[in-house]
C-alpha positions in Angstrom: 204.6 127.0 0.9 205.2 130.0 -1.3 208.9 129.8 -0.4 209.1 126.1 -1.5 207.3 126.9 -4.8 209.7 129.9 -5.4 212.7 127.7 -4.6 211.5 124.9 -7.0 210.8 127.4 -9.8 214.2 128.9 -9.3 215.9 125.5 -9.5 214.0 124.6 -12.6 214.8 127.9 -14.3 218.5 127.6 -13.4 218.6 124.0 -14.8 216.9 125.0 -18.0 219.3 128.0 -18.4 222.3 125.8 -17.7 221.3 123.2 -20.2 220.5 125.8 -22.9 223.9 127.5 -22.4 225.7 124.2 -22.5 224.0 123.1 -25.7 224.9 126.5 -27.4 228.5 126.2 -26.4 229.0 122.7 -28.0 230.0 122.6 -31.6 227.3 121.4 -34.0 228.6 119.2 -36.7 227.0 117.0 -39.3 229.4 114.2 -40.4 229.1 112.6 -43.8 231.0 109.8 -45.5 231.2 110.1 -49.3 232.2 107.3 -51.7 233.6 108.6 -55.0 234.7 107.2 -58.4 237.9 105.2 -58.5 237.4 103.9 -55.0 238.2 107.2 -53.3 236.4 108.4 -50.2 235.9 111.7 -48.4 234.9 112.1 -44.8 233.3 115.6 -44.2 232.4 117.2 -40.9 230.2 120.2 -41.6 230.0 123.0 -39.0 226.4 124.0 -38.7 227.0 127.4 -37.3 227.9 130.7 -38.9 230.2 131.1 -40.7 230.0 127.7 -42.4 233.1 125.5 -42.4 234.0 121.9 -43.3 236.7 119.5 -42.1 237.7 117.0 -44.8 239.7 113.8 -44.6 240.6 112.3 -48.0 241.3 108.7 -48.7 244.9 109.7 -49.9 245.6 110.8 -46.3 245.3 114.6 -46.7 243.1 116.7 -44.4 241.7 120.2 -44.9 239.7 122.8 -43.0 237.8 125.0 -45.5 235.6 128.1 -45.0 232.2 128.3 -46.8 232.2 130.7 -49.8 229.6 132.2 -52.1 227.9 129.7 -54.4 225.1 130.0 -57.0 224.0 126.5 -56.3 224.9 123.9 -53.6 227.4 124.6 -50.8 230.9 125.6 -51.8 234.0 125.5 -49.5 237.3 126.8 -50.8 240.8 127.9 -49.9 243.8 129.5 -51.6 241.8 131.5 -54.0 239.8 128.5 -55.3 242.9 126.3 -55.8 241.1 123.7 -53.6 237.3 123.5 -53.8 234.9 121.1 -52.1 231.4 121.4 -53.5 228.3 119.6 -52.2 224.7 119.6 -53.2 222.2 117.2 -51.7 223.9 113.8 -51.3 226.5 114.5 -54.0 229.9 116.2 -53.9 233.2 116.7 -55.8 236.6 118.2 -55.3 238.5 120.5 -57.7 242.2 121.1 -57.3 243.7 123.7 -59.6 240.6 123.3 -61.9 241.1 119.5 -62.1 238.3 117.3 -60.7 240.3 114.9 -58.4 237.3 113.4 -56.5 234.3 113.0 -58.7 230.9 111.4 -58.5 230.9 111.4 -54.7 227.7 110.1 -53.1 227.0 110.2 -49.4 226.9 106.8 -47.8 223.6 106.1 -46.1 
């Protein structure tokens, strides 16, 4: 009887450990669709791990992968020394390219 209980507990522990490791190894992303001014759209896939990252697909056909950078407010992703910036806060976002706001008034689609 003790042998069966030990075997059962071992199997349960192994299954739990396997499921836990499998969940940790899978990427965790939060996908958001933004509608912006002038009919533009942004699809963003936020990496929820450390360090933060985002994959963007813009309505003009361009795609980017950006690392998260320091921000006083909201969440900022940038590349090429801030030549391209995606900034989000709550359900809003915008894109700056060479200090020009190219995607403005973006709101997440619910």
